[in-house]
N, C-alpha and C positions, 0 to 999 in steps of 0.2 A: 155660646162664644166659649162662658164658663165651663161647664160643663165640658166642652169637649175641650179643654188644656186641659180637667181633670184626667177626660180619659184618653189624654195623649201622657199627661205627666204620672197615670197610671202604669201605661204599659213602659214606657222608661224604667219606671222600679219592677217592673214585672222582666224587663230585659238586661238590663242590673244582676238579678238573681239567678236570668239563667243561663249568662257565666257560671256559675257554680259547679261542683265536674265530683266525678267518683266513678269510683276502677269498678269499672265490668272483668277486665282479669291481671290477675297476680301471682305471678310465681314470685318474689323475690322480695325472704323472709327478712333481708335489711340487715345479715350478716352468719355466719359459720357460714363461708363461699366455701367451696373445695377443687375452683384449678376455673381458667378459662381455656377459651378452643381460641385460637389466632389461627384461622382458614388458608391462608398465604395470602398475599399479596397480589390485594383489590376479585378473591373471589365468595360468593356469598354464602353465607353457612346464616341458615333456615331452624325455627323449632317450630312444629305446629299448634294455635292459637286458639282452645276454644272457648266465646267469647258467652256470659250470664249476659246480651243484650245482641241487638241489632243493628242500635245506633249507633248513629256515628260519631270516630275518634277522632277526636279535638286533641288529644294532645299520647306519645308514645315513650316510655320510658326504661329503659335496657339500663344494665353493671355491665360496665366495661371494664376490663384494664390490658393495660400493655406494659412491657418487657422492650418498647421497638427504642432507640436511640434515636429519637427523632418527634416532634409532634406529627398525626393521624389525619388524615380528612377523611372520616368514618358516613359512610353510605345508607340512610335505610332502605329495607324493602316490606311492605303489602304482598304480598299475594292472596285471592281465593283462593280458599281451598276448595278440588272435587266431588264427588260425592263416592269416593272410595280414597279418598283420606290422600290423594299424594296433591300435588303441583299445583296452582294452579295459573290462571290470566295473573299482574301484576295490572293492581290497582296504584297504587301511588311510593312515589320513589323523590329519598330526597338528599343532599350532603350534608354533615358538620363539618365547616372547616377548621385544623390545626388546631388538635384539641390531642392537650398535653403528651407524655409518657410517664405510665407508671399510674393514674388511675383508678382508682376504685370506689368509683363513682356512678351517679346515673346521667347518661347523657337522656336527654329532653328536648323529643321533639313533639313538635306544638306542630300540629295535621287539622289540613283543612277541611275540619267534616267528611272526611272520608272511611270506604267502608258502609257506606247507610246498608240495611238489608242485608249482611255478609255477617255472620258470625260464628264462624269458623272459620279459622286464614292462617296463613303463616306467615311470617312475620321474623326479618334477622338480618344481621350487616356485609358488610364487605370493607376493609380496609385499606386504606392504599402501601399497607408497610407490612411484612413477615412478624407473628408474636404479634400482635393486635387482635383484640376479638372480647365474643359478649359471654359474662362469667354465668358457669356453672352451677346451681343450687344444690345442698346437701339431700340427700335422700333417706329419713322418708319426710313424707310432710312437700312435698317440692310445691304445689301449686296452691297457690291455697283461698286464691277465688275461680272459678272457673274447672276447665281440665286441660287435660293437653298428653297425650301420647310419649311414651316413655324413645320417639325418635327422629332422627334430624335431618336433612335436607343442605347439600355441602352441593356446588360446582365447583370441583375441588377440576377439568377439565378445562374451566372458565371459560368456558363458550358460553357463558348466561344463564341457561336454564338450566335446567333439573333435567337430570336426562337415566333415571333410575338409579339417580343418585342419593340411593336413604341408608342412613347407618344407627346401629345402635354404642353408644359407652357403655364398654366394659361386655357386649351382650346384656343387656339391659338392665344388672346384677352389678347393682347402685341405681334402680333408678333415676332416671338426671334431668333437668330440664335450664336449657337457659331463666338467667331473671330479667325476666321481662311482665312493662305495664301500661292495660291497657286506659285508656279515662278518657268517658262518654258523660255530655251535658247531663245534672240529673234531675227528673225521672219530673217530677215533683216539678220543679224550675220553669222545663219547657210545658207541661199541661197550666204554668199558670200563667207561660208569654202566649199563646194560644188561646186562651180561652180569654184572653184582654186584644191582642188582635178583634175576636172574634165579632166582641161588647162594637171598639171600635166600626166595626163594620156594618152592625147590623143599627147603630143610634144614626149611623151616615142614608142607609137603606129608608127609613121614618123619617129625616128630615126628608129624601129626596121625594 
């Protein structure tokens, strides 16, 4: 009994460790921003995000700014990426309500372990007010961790589907990317949690 309790305590500790997280995509340099892009009321604007892992995402941070005269509701969108780099299927969406105007800071979306197995994604937002959107990072060095092409998707016609609506800022010169970060569980903690669960399962089999 004591051994079982010890094993459960160890697994609890592993589970606590597994809450640790790391960045697996980082295009937010923390300063030096050049612009923001308000795509229009409720119009989706997306950036291609090529992560360093295919682990499930636990949090997405997006640098956001608004010159709207009132708070905005901001909706996050996460899409898969097709083999040719275009926008694929919608994987996740959620809305943050009442974001104040004039905020040059990160919107932090806690996500329920989404996009497991997907390394290449399209991530972006829409806002229910004009002049509110994601912040552009400066060039060069716009992507710190991972990679992203200098191409963006913008649902200009409001159909809810990206229909060959791709563009570059200033024709790709200078290179620009939106300030987006994705966070995943720290791999070593995931291994530790798995090892603890495996040990308890093995003990139960031996006892049986």
